[in-house]
C-alpha positions in Angstrom: 16.8 -91.9 16.5 19.3 -93.2 18.0 21.1 -96.5 16.4 20.6 -98.0 20.2 16.8 -96.5 20.3 16.0 -98.1 16.8 18.0 -101.6 17.8 15.4 -101.8 21.0 12.3 -100.3 18.9 12.8 -103.5 16.3 13.9 -106.0 19.4 10.3 -104.6 20.9 8.5 -105.6 17.5 10.3 -108.9 16.9 10.0 -109.9 20.8 7.7 -108.5 22.7 8.4 -107.0 26.4 7.0 -109.4 28.3 6.2 -110.0 32.1 9.5 -111.0 33.4 7.9 -112.6 36.6 7.0 -116.2 37.0 3.8 -118.3 37.6 4.9 -121.5 39.4 1.2 -122.7 40.2 1.1 -123.3 36.5 2.9 -125.3 33.8 3.9 -126.1 30.2 5.2 -129.5 28.9 7.2 -129.6 26.2 6.3 -132.8 24.5 10.0 -134.4 22.9 9.7 -136.9 19.8 5.9 -136.1 19.1 4.1 -133.7 16.5 1.0 -132.9 15.5 0.3 -133.5 11.7 -0.5 -130.3 10.0 -3.3 -131.3 7.4 -5.5 -133.7 9.9 -4.6 -132.1 13.7 -3.5 -136.0 15.0 -1.0 -135.4 17.3 1.5 -139.0 16.9 4.4 -140.0 18.0 7.7 -139.9 15.1 10.6 -142.0 15.3 13.9 -141.5 14.6 14.8 -141.6 10.9 17.9 -143.2 9.4 18.9 -141.3 6.1 17.3 -141.2 3.0 14.0 -142.4 4.5 10.5 -139.9 5.1 7.6 -140.4 7.2 4.2 -140.1 6.0 0.7 -139.7 8.7 -1.1 -142.7 9.0 -4.3 -140.7 8.8 -4.3 -138.7 6.3 -0.8 -139.4 4.2 0.6 -136.3 4.8 4.5 -135.9 4.3 6.0 -135.4 8.3 9.4 -135.4 8.1 12.3 -137.1 6.0 15.9 -137.0 6.3 17.9 -136.5 3.4 21.1 -138.4 2.4 22.8 -135.2 1.6 24.9 -133.0 4.0 21.8 -131.2 5.5 23.1 -127.7 5.6 26.1 -127.8 3.0 24.4 -129.0 0.2 21.6 -126.7 0.5 23.8 -123.9 1.0 25.7 -124.5 -2.2 22.3 -124.9 -4.2 21.4 -121.3 -2.5 24.6 -119.9 -3.7 24.3 -121.1 -6.8 20.4 -119.6 -7.0 21.9 -116.3 -5.9 24.6 -116.1 -8.7 21.7 -117.0 -11.0 19.7 -114.7 -10.2 21.9 -111.7 -10.1 22.9 -112.2 -13.6 19.2 -112.4 -14.5 18.5 -109.1 -13.8 21.3 -107.6 -16.0 21.0 -110.4 -18.6 18.4 -109.6 -21.5 15.3 -111.8 -21.9 14.4 -111.4 -25.7 14.7 -109.4 -28.2 12.3 -108.9 -30.8 12.7 -107.4 -34.9 9.8 -106.2 -36.5 10.5 -105.2 -40.3 14.3 -103.7 -39.1 12.5 -102.6 -36.2 14.3 -104.2 -32.9 13.1 -103.8 -29.4 15.3 -105.5 -26.5 13.6 -106.1 -23.1 15.0 -107.7 -19.8 12.6 -109.6 -16.5 12.1 -105.8 -15.2 10.5 -104.2 -18.6 7.3 -106.4 -18.4 6.2 -104.8 -14.8 7.2 -101.1 -15.6 5.5 -101.2 -18.9 2.2 -102.3 -17.0 3.1 -99.5 -14.5 3.3 -96.9 -17.9 -0.3 -98.1 -19.4 -2.0 -97.6 -15.5 -2.3 -101.4 -14.6 0.2 -100.6 -11.5 -1.7 -103.6 -9.1 -0.9 -106.1 -12.1 2.7 -104.5 -12.3 3.6 -104.6 -9.1 2.2 -108.5 -8.6 4.7 -109.8 -11.5 7.6 -107.9 -9.6 6.9 -109.5 -6.3 6.8 -113.0 -7.7 9.4 -112.7 -10.8 12.2 -110.5 -8.8 11.2 -109.2 -5.2 10.1 -112.7 -4.0 12.7 -114.7 -5.6 15.7 -112.2 -4.3 14.2 -112.3 -1.1 14.0 -115.9 -0.1 17.1 -116.3 -1.6 18.8 -113.9 1.0 16.7 -115.5 3.7 18.0 -118.9 3.0 21.5 -117.7 2.6 21.5 -116.2 6.0 19.4 -119.1 7.7 21.8 -121.8 6.4 24.8 -119.3 7.1 23.9 -119.4 10.9 23.2 -123.1 11.2 26.8 -123.7 10.5 27.0 -122.1 14.0 26.7 -124.4 17.1 23.8 -122.3 18.6 21.2 -120.7 16.3 20.7 -116.9 16.5 17.5 -115.5 17.9 16.9 -113.8 14.8 17.2 -117.2 12.6 13.7 -118.7 13.5 11.8 -115.4 12.5 13.9 -115.6 9.3 12.6 -118.9 8.8 8.7 -117.9 9.7 9.1 -115.3 6.5 10.8 -117.7 4.5 7.7 -120.3 4.3 5.3 -117.3 4.1 7.4 -115.7 1.1 8.6 -119.0 -0.9 5.2 -119.7 -2.4 5.2 -116.3 -4.1 8.4 -116.9 -5.8 6.6 -117.9 -8.9 10.2 -118.4 -10.9 8.8 -121.8 -12.2 5.6 -120.3 -13.6 7.3 -117.5 -15.1 9.4 -119.6 -17.2 6.2 -121.2 -18.8 4.5 -117.8 -19.5 7.9 -116.8 -21.1 7.4 -120.1 -23.3 3.5 -119.4 -24.3 4.6 -115.7 -25.1 7.3 -117.0 -27.0 5.1 -119.0 -29.3 2.4 -116.1 -30.0 5.8 -113.8 -30.8 7.1 -116.2 -33.3 4.0 -115.0 -35.5 4.4 -111.8 -35.3 8.3 -111.2 -35.7 11.5 -112.4 -35.7 12.3 -113.6 -32.1 15.5 -114.0 -30.4 16.0 -115.4 -26.5 18.2 -113.7 -24.5 20.4 -115.3 -21.7 17.9 -114.4 -19.3 15.5 -117.2 -20.1 18.2 -119.8 -19.6 19.3 -118.5 -16.3 15.3 -118.1 -15.1 15.6 -121.9 -15.9 18.6 -122.9 -14.2 17.0 -120.3 -11.3 14.5 -122.7 -10.9 16.2 -125.5 -10.9 19.1 -124.7 -8.3 16.0 -122.7 -6.1 14.0 -126.5 -6.0 17.0 -128.2 -5.2 17.6 -126.0 -2.3 14.2 -127.0 -0.9 14.5 -130.3 -1.7 17.7 -130.9 0.0 16.8 -128.4 2.8 16.1 -130.0 6.2 14.2 -127.9 8.6 14.3 -130.2 11.1 17.8 -130.4 11.5 17.9 -126.8 11.6 15.4 -126.6 14.5 17.5 -129.0 16.5 20.5 -126.2 16.5 17.9 -123.1 18.4 17.7 -124.0 22.3 14.3 -124.0 23.7 13.7 -121.4 26.4 13.1 -122.9 29.7 9.8 -120.4 30.1 6.9 -120.2 27.9 5.8 -116.0 27.5 1.6 -116.1 27.4 0.1 -113.3 25.5 -0.4 -111.3 28.8 0.8 -112.3 31.9 4.1 -113.9 34.4 6.1 -116.5 32.3 5.2 -120.1 32.9 7.7 -122.4 33.7 8.8 -125.6 31.1 9.1 -128.9 31.6 10.5 -131.5 29.2 8.6 -134.8 28.7 9.7 -137.6 26.7 7.1 -139.5 24.6 6.8 -143.4 26.0 6.5 -146.1 23.2 4.6 -147.8 26.1 2.4 -144.8 26.8 -0.7 -144.1 24.9 -0.9 -140.6 23.7 -4.7 -139.5 23.5 -6.1 -137.1 22.0 -6.4 -133.8 24.2 -7.7 -130.4 24.4 -4.8 -129.8 26.2 -2.2 -129.7 23.3 -1.4 -126.8 21.1 1.6 -126.9 18.1 4.2 -124.6 16.2 3.3 -124.1 13.2 6.3 -122.6 12.5 8.6 -124.7 14.0 6.7 -128.1 14.7 7.1 -128.0 18.8 4.0 -129.6 20.7 3.2 -127.8 23.8 0.7 -129.3 26.7 -1.1 -126.9 28.6 -2.6 -127.5 32.4 -5.8 -126.5 31.3 -7.8 -127.0 27.9 -6.8 -124.2 25.3 -9.1 -121.9 23.3 -9.8 -123.1 19.9 -8.6 -119.7 18.1 -7.2 -117.8 20.6 -3.6 -117.2 20.6 -2.1 -119.2 24.0 1.6 -117.3 23.8 4.8 -117.3 22.2 6.1 -120.3 21.1 9.5 -121.4 23.3 11.4 -121.9 20.3 10.7 -119.5 17.4 8.7 -117.1 19.0 5.7 -117.6 16.7 2.5 -116.9 18.4 0.7 -120.5 18.7 -2.8 -121.3 18.9 -5.2 -124.4 18.7 -6.3 -123.7 15.2 -6.4 -120.8 12.9 -8.5 -117.9 13.7 -11.7 -117.3 11.6 -10.3 -119.7 9.3 -14.1 -120.3 7.8 -15.6 -117.2 7.9 -12.0 -116.0 6.2 -12.3 -118.5 3.6 -15.7 -118.3 2.8 -15.0 -114.5 2.5 -12.1 -115.1 -0.4 -13.9 -117.6 -2.3 -17.3 -115.2 -2.3 -14.6 -112.4 -3.7 -12.6 -114.8 -6.2 -15.9 -116.1 -7.6 -17.0 -112.1 -8.5 -13.7 -111.4 -10.3 -13.9 -114.8 -12.3 -16.9 -113.6 -14.5 -15.2 -110.9 -15.7 -11.9 -112.0 -15.9 -13.2 -114.7 -18.4 -15.9 -112.4 -20.2 -13.5 -109.6 -20.7 -10.4 -109.5 -22.9 -7.2 -109.9 -21.3 -5.0 -108.2 -23.8 -5.4 -105.9 -27.3 -3.8 -106.9 -30.2 -2.8 -104.2 -32.6 -1.6 -104.9 -36.3 -1.4 -102.2 -39.0 -3.6 -100.0 -36.7 -6.5 -102.7 -36.4 -7.1 -104.0 -33.1 -9.2 -106.8 -31.0 -9.1 -107.7 -27.7 -8.2 -111.7 -26.7 -9.9 -113.3 -23.9 -8.2 -116.1 -21.7 -10.4 -119.1 -23.8 -9.5 -117.0 -27.0 -5.8 -117.2 -26.5 -5.8 -121.0 -25.8 -7.7 -121.2 -28.7 -5.4 -119.5 -30.9 -2.8 -121.6 -29.8 -4.9 -124.5 -30.4 -5.3 -123.4 -34.2 -1.8 -122.8 -34.5 -0.8 -126.2 -33.5 0.6 -125.7 -30.5 -1.6 -128.2 -29.2 0.3 -129.0 -25.8 0.6 -125.3 -24.4 -2.8 -124.7 -25.3 -4.0 -127.4 -23.0 -1.6 -126.1 -20.6 -3.5 -122.8 -20.7 -6.7 -124.2 -20.3 -6.0 -126.2 -17.4 -3.7 -123.5 -15.5 -5.9 -120.4 -16.4 -9.4 -122.1 -16.9 -9.5 -125.4 -15.2 -7.4 -125.0 -12.2 -9.2 -121.7 -10.4 -12.8 -123.6 -11.2 -11.2 -126.4 -9.7 -9.7 -124.2 -6.7 -13.4 -122.4 -6.1 -15.3 -126.1 -6.0 -12.7 -127.5 -4.3 -12.6 -125.5 -1.3 -16.3 -124.6 -1.2 -16.9 -128.4 -0.7 -14.4 -128.4 2.3 -15.9 -125.7 4.2 -19.1 -127.0 3.3 -18.8 -130.2 4.8 -16.9 -129.3 7.4 -20.1 -127.0 8.1 -22.2 -130.2 8.4 -19.4 -131.8 10.1 -19.2 -134.6 7.4 -17.5 -137.7 8.4 -17.0 -138.4 4.8 -14.3 -138.9 2.7 -12.1 -137.5 5.2 -8.8 -138.7 3.8 -9.8 -137.7 0.3 -10.5 -133.7 1.2 -6.7 -133.8 2.7 -5.5 -135.0 -0.1 -7.6 -132.5 -2.4 -6.8 -129.6 -0.3 -2.7 -130.4 -0.6 -3.1 -130.3 -4.4 -5.1 -127.2 -4.5 -2.3 -125.7 -2.3 0.3 -126.9 -4.5 -1.1 -126.2 -8.3 -3.0 -122.7 -7.3 0.0 -120.2 -8.0 0.6 -121.8 -11.3 -2.5 -119.6 -13.2 -0.1 -117.3 -13.3 0.9 -118.2 -16.9 -1.5 -116.0 -18.5 -0.7 -113.0 -16.3 3.2 -113.3 -16.9 2.4 -113.7 -20.8 1.1 -110.7 -20.9 3.4 -108.9 -19.1 6.1 -110.0 -21.3 4.3 -109.6 -24.5 3.2 -105.8 -23.5 6.9 -105.4 -22.9 8.0 -106.9 -26.6 6.0 -105.6 -29.3 5.3 -101.7 -28.7 6.0 -100.3 -32.3 3.1 -97.8 -32.4 0.5 -98.5 -34.9 2.5 -101.2 -36.8 2.2 -103.7 -34.5 1.4 -103.5 -30.3 0.2 -105.3 -27.7 -1.6 -103.7 -24.6 -3.3 -105.0 -21.4 -6.9 -104.7 -20.7 -9.1 -105.4 -17.8 -9.4 -108.6 -17.9 -6.1 -109.1 -16.7 -6.6 -107.4 -13.5 -10.0 -109.5 -12.7 -7.7 -112.5 -14.0 -4.7 -111.9 -11.5 -7.2 -111.1 -8.8 -8.9 -114.2 -8.7 -5.2 -116.4 -8.4 -4.6 -113.9 -5.4 -7.8 -114.2 -3.7 -7.4 -118.2 -4.2 -4.0 -118.7 -2.8 -4.7 -116.6 0.3 -8.0 -118.6 0.6 -6.1 -122.1 0.7 -3.7 -120.4 3.4 -6.5 -119.0 5.4 -8.4 -122.5 5.4 -7.4 -124.7 8.3 -7.9 -128.6 7.1 -7.3 -129.8 10.6 -10.9 -128.2 10.9 -12.5 -130.8 8.8 -11.5 -133.8 11.2 -12.3 -131.5 14.3 -15.8 -131.2 13.1 -15.9 -134.9 12.4 -14.8 -135.6 15.9 -11.9 -136.9 15.3 -9.6 -134.7 17.5 -9.6 -133.5 20.9 -11.6 -134.3 23.5 -14.7 -135.4 21.2 -12.3 -138.4 20.1 -11.4 -139.3 23.5 -15.1 -139.1 24.6 -15.6 -142.4 22.4 -13.2 -144.3 24.2 -15.0 -144.0 26.9 -12.2 -141.8 28.4 -9.7 -145.3 28.8 -6.3 -145.4 28.3 -6.0 -148.5 26.2 -2.6 -149.7 26.8 -0.7 -150.4 23.3 -3.8 -149.7 21.3 -3.7 -146.4 20.2 0.2 -146.2 20.5 0.6 -149.5 19.0 -1.3 -148.6 16.0 0.6 -144.9 15.6 3.9 -147.2 15.9 3.1 -149.8 13.3 1.6 -147.0 11.1 4.7 -145.4 11.3 6.7 -148.3 10.1 4.8 -149.6 7.0 5.0 -144.9 5.8 8.9 -145.2 6.2 9.7 -145.3 2.4 13.0 -144.0 0.3 13.1 -140.4 -0.1 12.8 -139.0 -3.4 13.2 -135.6 -3.0 
């Protein structure tokens, strides 16, 4: 295969070939100055924000947009370059050194996944490698390419695809969770032998700070403004549809409509000349090329299936030991709860509470919270919608912190390898627990929180029907404008 053929193949995979003809009998409008809340689905007008302020949804309190006081491209690019330097140095630095009666063992960040592979727990080893090595390196490289390309007057066509993949892969970069796993592992090792912390621990801590600073100073809306919107909408099948650009007026009410759809990647709001199918794809976004649809496909069924699978794995994850500690030929298994109790007995009460919260409480709360939201949506409940939206956002944030125990076991397995004198091996409970964490993360991502408000009749034509189809001049629009003015606040990022 020649280089030109390979390039054409990749271009077709990223931007599928569509019918070049245009259907002028239909039209699609791009609503400028309008966005959909990703948490409650409210289509609303967004005013221009001053530097150092942010806007929140007046209905569910979701953060919608913000303007930083720092340079929108140069500042995150500086932090991204810092992250790249720390990441490369971390890969070639020592994580810890263990001295047991004169026998020494030195490990780095790569040793843990390799030892798990050697022990036959390849699925967990691959997961640890992805979360601590592959994902951080990929997202740092992606962000560097995105910010470098954003310095151009016009954003290249490949940048929107990198933005989409960055948003998908960023939660799987768990450097901040890994550093806590290092602390927990260190407290368990100091009772066994002399432990010396290597430079990689400090580099991981610095990488955590620099990556967080990159995200905090990043202004994605400024980047999207550099991307030119195409003149035609590409549907999934058939000819292209012409686009017209309509600026949202402050005097004209913005009523709910089943004809509108927003892109989950870049936030562009489109209005069709016909009602849209709830879950079928409506076409490709004219700005980023992402497939747009009114709501996530099969959201409820996929979330329920993942939740049931997580519950099935949760019981053996807490019953079976996650690791076996062998000292002088005698070994005992340790469950997650037993490990937390051991920390408590040793006087490490804060770390013990952290392990209990992250590894026991958080998975239970995630399963209960998601189950409650799914059941309330199924019953079309109107109660506690704002509270449920906040619970969803909390679950989405804290879900990956349950990986502390998995990272801790990977470090202990890599460090303590002294045959019968002292050794630590992983057990099946760790695999089950890692499965619980991954399944609940996927369950949160597949659940569409806007369905809770849809089921209660707060969005779409159901909300419009309650007003009798009347456009109340200054009613709904005035509510939105005043709510935004009240929700402007200093940017604390």
